[in-house]
C-alpha positions as CSV (number, residue, x, y, z in Angstrom):
1,M,-32.3,177.9,-60.1
2,T,-33.1,174.2,-61.6
3,F,-30.4,171.7,-61.2
4,A,-29.3,170.0,-64.9
5,P,-30.8,165.9,-64.0
6,P,-27.7,163.4,-64.3
7,P,-26.9,162.3,-67.1
8,L,-28.2,158.2,-67.4
9,D,-24.5,157.5,-67.6
10,A,-23.5,158.8,-64.4
11,Q,-26.5,157.3,-62.6
12,L,-26.0,153.7,-64.4
13,A,-21.7,154.1,-62.9
14,A,-23.1,155.0,-59.8
15,L,-25.3,152.4,-59.0
16,R,-22.2,150.2,-60.4
17,D,-20.2,151.8,-57.7
18,L,-22.3,151.6,-54.8
19,A,-23.2,147.8,-56.1
20,A,-19.4,147.2,-56.0
21,E,-19.2,148.5,-52.3
22,L,-21.8,146.2,-50.9
23,P,-20.0,142.8,-50.6
24,I,-16.7,145.1,-49.5
25,A,-18.6,147.3,-46.0
26,T,-17.6,145.8,-42.8
27,S,-19.5,148.6,-41.0
28,E,-23.2,150.9,-40.9
29,P,-20.6,154.0,-41.3
30,V,-18.1,152.8,-43.4
31,L,-21.2,151.6,-46.0
32,I,-23.3,155.1,-46.0
33,E,-19.9,157.2,-45.8
34,R,-19.4,155.6,-49.5
35,A,-22.8,155.6,-50.5
36,L,-22.5,159.6,-49.5
37,D,-19.3,160.2,-51.8
38,I,-21.3,158.5,-54.5
39,M,-24.7,160.6,-54.0
40,S,-22.9,164.1,-53.6
41,T,-21.2,163.2,-56.9
42,L,-23.7,162.4,-58.9
43,L,-25.9,164.9,-57.5
44,P,-22.7,168.0,-56.7
45,G,-24.6,171.0,-54.9
46,R,-27.5,168.9,-53.2
47,V,-27.3,168.3,-49.3
48,L,-27.7,164.8,-48.3
49,C,-28.8,163.3,-45.1
50,V,-29.1,159.7,-44.2
51,R,-30.7,159.2,-41.1
52,V,-30.7,155.3,-40.0
53,V,-33.3,154.6,-37.5
54,D,-35.6,151.1,-36.4
55,V,-39.3,153.2,-36.5
56,R,-40.5,149.7,-34.2
57,T,-38.4,151.5,-31.2
58,R,-37.9,154.8,-29.9
59,D,-34.0,154.6,-30.0
60,T,-31.9,158.1,-31.1
61,A,-31.1,158.0,-35.4
62,R,-27.6,157.7,-36.5
63,M,-27.0,160.5,-38.4
64,Y,-25.0,160.9,-41.8
65,I,-24.7,164.3,-43.4
66,R,-22.9,166.1,-46.3
67,G,-23.4,169.8,-47.0
68,A,-25.3,172.0,-44.5
69,P,-26.0,171.4,-40.3
70,L,-28.9,169.6,-38.9
71,R,-31.7,170.7,-37.1
72,E,-31.2,170.4,-33.1
73,G,-32.9,167.5,-31.7
74,I,-34.0,166.6,-35.1
75,A,-32.0,162.4,-34.1
76,D,-35.0,161.8,-31.8
77,D,-37.4,163.5,-34.2
78,P,-40.4,161.2,-35.6
79,I,-39.3,160.6,-39.1
80,T,-42.0,162.6,-41.8
81,I,-42.3,160.8,-45.1
82,T,-45.5,160.7,-48.0
83,E,-47.9,158.1,-47.8
84,A,-46.7,158.0,-52.1
85,A,-42.8,157.6,-51.0
86,L,-44.0,154.8,-48.8
87,T,-46.7,152.7,-50.9
88,R,-43.9,153.0,-53.9
89,A,-41.2,151.4,-51.6
90,R,-43.9,148.7,-50.5
91,V,-43.2,149.4,-46.8
92,K,-45.4,146.5,-44.9
93,S,-48.4,148.3,-42.9
94,A,-47.5,147.3,-39.6
95,V,-44.4,149.3,-40.1
96,A,-45.9,152.4,-42.0
97,A,-48.2,152.6,-38.9
98,S,-45.4,152.9,-36.3
99,A,-45.8,155.8,-34.0
100,R,-42.0,157.1,-35.1
101,L,-43.4,157.7,-38.8
102,H,-45.4,161.0,-39.7
103,L,-47.3,160.9,-42.6
104,R,-47.9,164.2,-44.6
105,D,-47.9,165.7,-48.0
106,R,-44.9,168.3,-47.2
107,W,-41.2,167.4,-46.7
108,D,-40.1,168.2,-43.3
109,S,-36.6,169.4,-43.3
110,P,-34.0,168.2,-41.0
111,F,-31.6,171.1,-42.0
112,T,-31.1,174.2,-40.9
113,G,-32.1,177.5,-42.9
114,M,-33.1,174.9,-45.9
115,A,-36.7,174.7,-46.7
116,T,-36.8,173.1,-49.9
117,G,-36.1,169.3,-50.7
118,F,-37.7,165.5,-50.2
119,A,-37.1,162.4,-48.5
120,V,-36.6,158.7,-49.8
121,P,-37.1,156.1,-47.3
122,L,-34.7,153.2,-47.0
123,A,-36.7,150.5,-47.5
124,A,-36.0,146.6,-48.3
125,G,-38.0,143.5,-47.6
126,G,-40.8,145.7,-46.2
127,E,-39.0,147.1,-43.5
128,M,-37.6,150.4,-42.9
129,Y,-34.0,151.1,-42.4
130,G,-33.7,155.2,-42.4
131,I,-34.4,157.7,-44.2
132,L,-32.4,159.7,-47.5
133,D,-32.7,163.4,-47.0
134,V,-31.9,165.7,-49.9
135,G,-32.3,169.6,-49.3
136,Y,-31.6,172.2,-52.0
137,M,-30.2,175.7,-50.8
138,P,-32.2,178.9,-51.4
139,G,-33.1,179.7,-54.9
140,T,-32.1,176.2,-56.7
141,D,-34.3,172.7,-57.0
142,A,-34.1,170.1,-58.8
143,R,-36.8,167.3,-57.1
144,L,-38.4,165.5,-59.7
145,T,-35.2,164.4,-61.8
146,D,-33.5,163.9,-58.1
147,E,-35.7,161.6,-56.7
148,A,-36.0,159.1,-59.7
149,A,-32.3,158.9,-59.7
150,L,-31.9,158.5,-56.6
151,I,-34.4,155.9,-55.6
152,P,-32.7,152.9,-57.1
153,L,-30.0,154.1,-55.3
154,A,-31.7,154.5,-52.0
155,S,-32.8,150.7,-52.6
156,H,-29.5,149.5,-53.2
157,L,-28.6,151.3,-49.8
158,A,-31.1,149.8,-48.2
159,V,-30.3,146.3,-49.3
160,A,-26.7,146.6,-47.8
161,L,-28.0,148.3,-44.2
162,R,-30.5,145.4,-43.7
163,T,-27.0,143.0,-45.0
164,V,-25.0,145.1,-42.1
165,R,-28.1,144.8,-39.4
166,L,-28.0,141.0,-40.1
167,Q,-24.1,140.4,-40.0
168,D,-24.3,142.6,-37.1
169,D,-27.8,140.3,-35.3
170,A,-25.6,137.1,-36.2
171,L,-22.1,137.8,-34.9
172,G,-23.9,139.6,-31.8
173,L,-25.8,136.2,-31.5
174,R,-22.6,134.8,-31.7
175,D,-20.8,136.6,-29.3
176,Y,-23.8,136.3,-26.6
177,Q,-23.7,132.3,-27.0
178,A,-19.8,132.4,-26.7
179,R,-20.2,133.8,-23.3
180,L,-23.5,131.5,-22.3
181,L,-21.1,128.4,-23.1
182,E,-18.1,131.0,-21.2
183,S,-19.7,131.7,-18.3
184,A,-22.4,128.5,-17.4
185,N,-21.3,126.8,-14.3
186,A,-20.9,123.3,-16.4
187,L,-17.6,122.0,-18.3
188,I,-18.5,122.3,-21.8
189,L,-16.3,120.1,-24.6
190,G,-17.3,120.8,-28.1
191,I,-15.3,118.1,-30.8
192,D,-15.9,117.9,-34.7
193,R,-15.8,114.7,-36.5
194,T,-12.3,113.9,-36.5
195,W,-12.2,114.0,-32.5
196,R,-10.4,117.4,-32.1
197,I,-11.3,119.8,-29.6
198,T,-13.2,122.7,-30.8
199,V,-14.9,124.2,-27.9
200,C,-14.0,124.8,-24.3
201,N,-15.3,126.9,-21.5
202,R,-13.7,128.6,-18.8
203,A,-15.5,125.9,-16.3
204,M,-13.5,123.1,-18.1
205,L,-9.9,125.1,-18.2
206,D,-10.8,126.4,-14.2
207,L,-11.1,122.4,-13.0
208,T,-8.3,120.7,-15.5
209,G,-5.7,124.3,-14.7
210,F,-4.5,124.1,-18.5
211,T,-4.5,127.0,-20.9
212,R,-7.4,127.2,-23.9
213,E,-4.4,127.0,-26.3
214,E,-3.5,123.4,-24.5
215,V,-6.9,122.0,-25.3
216,L,-8.0,123.1,-28.3
217,G,-7.4,121.0,-31.2
218,R,-6.2,118.4,-28.9
219,D,-7.8,114.8,-29.8
220,V,-10.1,114.0,-27.2
221,R,-8.8,110.7,-26.9
222,D,-5.3,111.6,-25.8
223,F,-6.7,114.1,-23.3
224,I,-8.2,111.1,-21.5
225,S,-6.6,108.5,-19.3
226,T,-5.2,105.4,-20.3
227,D,-7.7,103.5,-18.4
228,Q,-10.6,105.0,-19.5
229,R,-9.4,105.5,-22.6
230,Q,-11.7,102.7,-25.0
231,F,-14.7,103.1,-22.6
232,L,-14.9,107.3,-23.5
233,T,-13.9,106.4,-27.5
234,S,-17.0,103.9,-27.8
235,A,-19.6,106.6,-26.0
236,F,-18.0,109.4,-28.8
237,A,-18.5,106.8,-31.4
238,A,-21.7,106.6,-30.7
239,A,-22.7,110.0,-30.2
240,L,-21.3,110.6,-33.9
241,S,-23.6,107.7,-35.0
242,G,-26.4,109.5,-33.4
243,Q,-26.9,108.4,-29.7
244,H,-27.0,110.2,-26.8
245,H,-25.3,109.0,-23.7
246,A,-25.9,110.2,-20.2
247,A,-24.2,109.7,-16.8
248,V,-20.6,108.8,-18.2
249,T,-18.4,109.2,-16.0
250,V,-14.6,110.2,-16.5
251,S,-11.7,110.9,-14.5
252,L,-10.0,114.3,-16.3
253,P,-6.1,114.8,-16.1
254,T,-5.0,118.4,-14.2
255,R,-2.2,120.4,-14.9
256,N,-0.8,119.1,-11.5
257,S,-0.5,115.5,-13.0
258,G,-3.7,115.0,-10.6
259,Q,-7.5,113.6,-12.1
260,V,-10.7,115.0,-11.3
261,R,-13.8,113.0,-11.5
262,T,-16.7,114.3,-13.8
263,V,-19.9,113.2,-15.0
264,W,-20.8,113.6,-18.5
265,S,-23.9,113.7,-21.0
266,I,-22.8,113.6,-24.0
267,A,-25.0,114.1,-27.5
268,P,-24.5,114.6,-31.3
269,V,-24.7,117.8,-33.5
270,G,-26.2,117.8,-36.4
271,R,-28.9,119.0,-39.2
272,T,-32.4,118.3,-38.2
273,G,-35.6,118.1,-40.2
274,A,-35.3,118.2,-43.9
275,T,-31.6,118.9,-43.8
276,A,-31.4,115.7,-41.6
277,G,-28.1,114.7,-42.8
278,P,-24.6,112.7,-40.5
279,V,-23.7,113.9,-37.2
280,E,-21.5,117.0,-37.3
281,A,-19.8,117.2,-33.8
282,V,-20.7,116.3,-30.6
283,V,-21.5,118.5,-27.5
284,A,-20.4,116.9,-24.2
285,I,-22.0,118.4,-20.8
286,G,-20.5,117.6,-17.5
287,Q,-20.2,118.5,-14.0
288,D,-17.3,118.5,-11.5
289,Q,-18.1,115.4,-9.5
290,S,-16.7,116.0,-6.2
291,K,-19.1,118.5,-6.2
292,I,-21.9,115.9,-6.6
293,E,-20.4,114.5,-3.9
294,A,-20.0,117.1,-1.8
295,L,-24.1,118.0,-1.9
296,Q,-24.6,114.3,-1.2
297,H,-22.5,114.1,1.7
298,Q,-24.8,117.2,3.0
299,V,-27.8,115.9,2.8
300,T,-26.3,112.6,4.4
301,R,-24.8,115.0,7.5
302,A,-28.3,117.0,7.4
303,E,-30.3,113.6,8.2
304,R,-27.6,112.6,10.0
305,L,-28.1,115.4,12.7
306,A,-31.4,115.2,12.5
307,T,-31.0,111.9,13.6
308,L,-28.5,112.2,16.2
309,G,-30.9,114.9,17.8
310,E,-33.4,112.8,18.1
311,L,-30.7,110.2,19.6
312,A,-29.2,112.7,21.6
313,A,-32.3,114.1,23.4
314,G,-33.7,110.8,24.4
315,V,-30.1,109.6,26.0
316,V,-29.8,112.7,28.0
317,H,-33.4,112.4,29.8
318,E,-32.7,108.8,30.4
319,L,-29.0,109.1,32.0
320,N,-29.4,112.6,33.5
321,N,-30.9,112.0,36.6
322,P,-28.9,108.5,37.2
323,L,-26.0,109.8,36.4
324,T,-26.7,112.9,38.6
325,S,-27.6,110.4,41.1
326,I,-24.5,108.6,40.7
327,T,-21.7,111.8,40.8
328,V,-23.3,113.4,44.2
329,Y,-23.4,110.1,45.9
330,A,-19.9,109.2,44.7
331,E,-18.8,112.4,45.9
332,Y,-20.6,112.3,49.3
333,L,-18.9,108.9,49.8
334,V,-15.2,110.2,48.9
335,R,-15.8,112.7,51.3
336,K,-16.8,109.9,54.1
337,L,-14.1,107.3,53.1
338,E,-11.1,109.7,53.6
339,A,-12.9,111.1,57.0
340,Q,-13.0,107.8,58.2
341,G,-9.4,106.9,57.3
342,Q,-10.2,104.5,55.3
343,E,-8.1,102.6,52.2
344,V,-6.7,105.2,49.8
345,S,-6.9,102.7,46.9
346,D,-11.2,102.2,47.6
347,V,-11.4,106.5,47.9
348,E,-9.6,106.7,44.9
349,K,-12.1,103.9,42.9
350,L,-14.9,106.0,44.3
351,R,-13.2,109.4,42.5
352,R,-12.7,107.1,39.1
353,I,-16.8,106.6,39.3
354,G,-17.3,109.9,39.8
355,A,-15.3,111.3,37.5
356,S,-16.8,108.3,34.6
357,A,-19.7,109.5,35.5
358,Q,-19.3,113.2,34.9
359,R,-17.8,112.6,31.8
360,I,-20.6,110.9,30.3
361,L,-23.0,113.4,31.5
362,R,-20.5,116.7,29.4
363,F,-20.6,113.5,25.9
364,S,-24.6,113.5,26.4
365,R,-24.4,117.7,26.5
366,D,-22.5,117.9,23.8
367,L,-24.2,115.4,21.9
368,V,-27.5,117.9,22.4
369,Q,-25.5,120.4,21.3
370,Y,-23.9,119.3,18.6
371,A,-27.3,117.7,17.0
372,R,-29.4,120.7,17.7
373,P,-27.1,123.8,18.3
374,S,-28.4,127.1,20.1
375,G,-30.9,129.3,17.8
376,R,-30.7,132.4,20.1
377,D,-31.1,135.8,18.3
378,L,-28.6,137.9,17.2
379,E,-26.9,140.7,19.3
380,S,-24.4,143.2,19.4
381,V,-21.5,141.7,20.7
382,D,-18.0,143.3,21.5
383,L,-15.3,141.2,20.5
384,A,-12.4,142.1,22.4
385,S,-15.1,141.6,25.9
386,V,-15.7,137.8,24.2
387,V,-11.9,136.6,24.1
388,R,-11.5,137.9,27.3
389,Q,-13.8,136.0,28.9
390,S,-13.2,133.0,27.5
391,V,-9.2,133.6,28.2
392,S,-10.0,133.9,31.7
393,I,-12.7,130.9,32.0
394,C,-9.4,128.8,30.5
395,E,-6.6,130.4,33.4
396,H,-7.1,127.3,35.4
397,L,-6.5,125.3,32.9
398,V,-3.6,127.3,31.1
399,D,-1.8,127.2,34.8
400,R,-1.9,123.7,35.5
401,S,0.2,122.6,32.2
402,G,2.5,125.6,32.6
403,I,1.9,127.2,29.3
404,E,2.9,130.6,28.1
405,L,-0.8,132.4,27.1
406,G,-0.6,135.5,25.0
407,V,-3.5,137.4,24.2
408,E,-3.2,139.8,20.8
409,V,-6.8,142.2,21.0
410,D,-6.7,144.8,17.9
411,P,-7.9,147.9,20.2
412,E,-10.5,148.8,16.9
413,L,-12.3,145.9,16.9
414,P,-15.6,146.5,15.5
415,V,-19.0,145.1,17.1
416,I,-20.4,142.5,15.4
417,Q,-24.0,140.5,15.6
418,A,-23.6,137.0,17.1
419,V,-24.5,134.9,20.2
420,Q,-22.1,135.7,22.6
421,G,-22.5,132.5,24.6
422,Q,-21.8,130.9,21.3
423,L,-18.6,132.6,20.4
424,E,-17.5,131.6,24.2
425,Q,-17.6,128.4,23.0
426,V,-16.0,128.2,20.3
427,L,-13.0,130.4,22.0
428,I,-12.7,128.1,25.1
429,N,-13.2,124.8,23.1
430,L,-10.0,126.1,20.7
431,I,-8.0,126.6,23.7
432,T,-8.7,123.9,25.5
433,N,-7.6,122.1,22.2
434,A,-4.4,124.4,22.0
435,V,-3.2,123.8,25.6
436,H,-4.0,119.6,25.5
437,A,-1.8,120.3,22.2
438,V,1.0,121.3,23.9
439,E,3.4,120.3,26.1
440,N,4.9,121.6,29.2
441,G,6.7,125.0,28.3
442,G,4.8,125.6,25.1
443,K,3.2,128.4,24.2
444,V,-0.7,129.4,22.8
445,T,-1.8,132.6,21.3
446,V,-4.8,134.0,21.2
447,R,-5.4,136.9,18.3
448,A,-8.6,139.0,17.1
449,M,-8.1,142.1,14.6
450,T,-9.8,143.2,11.4
451,S,-9.4,140.8,8.2
452,G,-11.1,143.3,5.8
453,P,-14.1,145.9,5.4
454,A,-16.6,143.3,6.5
455,S,-15.4,140.7,8.6
456,V,-12.8,139.8,11.7
457,L,-10.6,137.4,12.2
458,I,-9.8,135.2,15.7
459,E,-7.0,132.6,15.6
460,V,-5.9,130.3,18.0
461,A,-2.5,129.3,17.7
462,D,0.3,126.9,19.2
463,S,3.4,125.3,19.3
464,G,2.4,121.9,19.6
465,P,2.6,119.2,16.4
466,G,0.3,120.6,14.7
467,V,-2.6,118.8,12.4
468,R,-1.1,116.3,9.8
469,E,-2.6,117.1,6.1
470,D,-4.4,114.1,5.8
471,D,-6.7,114.7,9.2
472,R,-7.5,118.8,8.3
473,Q,-10.8,117.7,7.1
474,K,-11.5,114.7,9.5
475,I,-10.5,116.9,12.8
476,F,-14.2,118.9,11.9
477,E,-16.4,115.4,11.4
478,P,-18.1,113.9,14.4
479,F,-16.5,111.7,16.7
480,F,-13.2,111.8,14.9
481,T,-10.0,112.8,17.8
482,T,-6.6,112.5,17.7
483,K,-6.5,112.6,21.5
484,P,-5.3,109.7,23.5
485,D,-8.6,107.3,25.4
486,G,-10.6,109.1,27.4
487,K,-9.6,112.8,26.8
488,G,-12.0,113.4,24.1
489,T,-15.3,112.9,22.6
490,G,-14.6,114.2,19.0
491,L,-17.7,117.1,19.5
492,G,-15.6,119.6,19.9
493,L,-14.4,120.8,17.0
494,P,-18.1,120.1,14.9
495,I,-19.8,122.1,17.4
496,V,-17.3,124.7,16.6
497,R,-18.0,124.4,12.9
498,N,-21.7,123.8,13.3
499,I,-21.6,127.4,15.6
500,V,-19.4,129.5,12.9
501,D,-21.4,128.0,10.1
502,Q,-24.2,129.4,12.3
503,H,-23.1,132.9,12.0
504,G,-22.5,133.3,8.0
505,G,-18.7,132.6,9.2
506,E,-15.4,129.9,7.9
507,I,-12.9,127.8,10.0
508,T,-9.9,126.7,8.6
509,V,-6.4,125.2,10.2
510,A,-3.1,125.5,8.8
511,R,0.2,125.4,10.0
512,S,0.6,128.8,12.7
513,D,4.0,130.4,12.8
514,L,4.3,128.8,16.7
515,G,5.3,125.9,14.8
516,G,1.7,124.3,15.4
517,A,-1.5,124.5,14.6
518,S,-3.2,127.7,13.9
519,F,-7.4,127.8,13.8
520,R,-8.6,131.1,12.2
521,V,-12.0,131.7,12.3
522,V,-13.2,134.7,9.6
523,L,-16.9,135.9,10.9
524,P,-18.9,138.5,9.0
525,I,-19.3,141.9,10.2
526,L,-23.6,142.0,9.9
């Protein structure tokens, strides 16, 4: 049985219908399904299959069928086509040489139980976007007339597939660029020629606390504090005229009515080259100035540590021997004068000499430890044992002060990797500070517990006056102390923080449940 060729007016109507679908096709499936509907109407009784594939890759083909099932695995099989069909479609030689294409004189049926048919490449601009297979049931054939009728339709479909793919690529690129801007670890603002904010990324919103809806569409001049508006306006005006600006410092408003210092690079955005024209927009890329200042502070602190290390080593070397002699002789003279019954005031003066020498020795040792903390290797440490040992060392201080000391240790504490002596020093420092902060009859509590699947928590809380909000960062700086003269060197907490930092942990201070200060040390379970 031979099918009658489709009338010319029907072929023209099919071309018109397909051409009408091209501008409104929103996706590849919609386009191909509509094209197969048109082809099935034009050529009833035929079996049709469109395989959309990138012949330059090994990606699985996307299959669209009308009339019969496909062979298993056909989506991953090479595309078989005749050389004449590729030549007629003007496919680029590089595409024709692809390993995904097999050139044969006979049709390789993708259908089950069907051996008669032909294939038309879906090619446009020298690129191949897929293949159209037409099959015939046993006893039927119309290859010569059907192929002539389908070639124009296949060309239209190929152009439409290229357009859809270009649209998808453009949308994908746009979305990719939007994700890059959104995820960038920098502040990004885009401003159009009317000064309206058109782009604002997540870093900018997180820093200021505003929502995207509150920022987009606003005049950038209204978004800046009044005292800086004139300077920023001139910078953006210069950018709109084509000039670049770097290191523009601006204080941005925040939701809580505060301000945050930022530094920006401002550049014009416009057409370049042969199509050069007026500036279309301005892009501003900024950085949180506080982060830069924090990095500068870290560099300064590192330099200071190096200087302190050299200074402390020299100080200890020069002072250790004479101070040791002073303390030894002072103790000897105290005992001798007491045995001789000398005046109490003279004995007390000697004691003060010895105590002052001891204080200088302690200070010099603390200075060395702050500048050059121990670098011993980590070892397995029982944190509960560290707490008990540290509390035991501080018992005399607690008893003398008449303070109630509570210890709360989780019996399931894990073993952690640390330097035991350094952890004991952390706890002894914190407990000593807590005791000094509490009046007679006060309370100090030491706690140790797990704080998650990968960390442990050590807390020292007291019922003292607490730490003022303004002092909570300063107390970790060298030589800052809230204790009276002669009671502290200002190095205890910096030493504690250095040790905690070396262990990859974090130390914070807040109001405790006892009413005073709570120093919380979080250490990783390595």
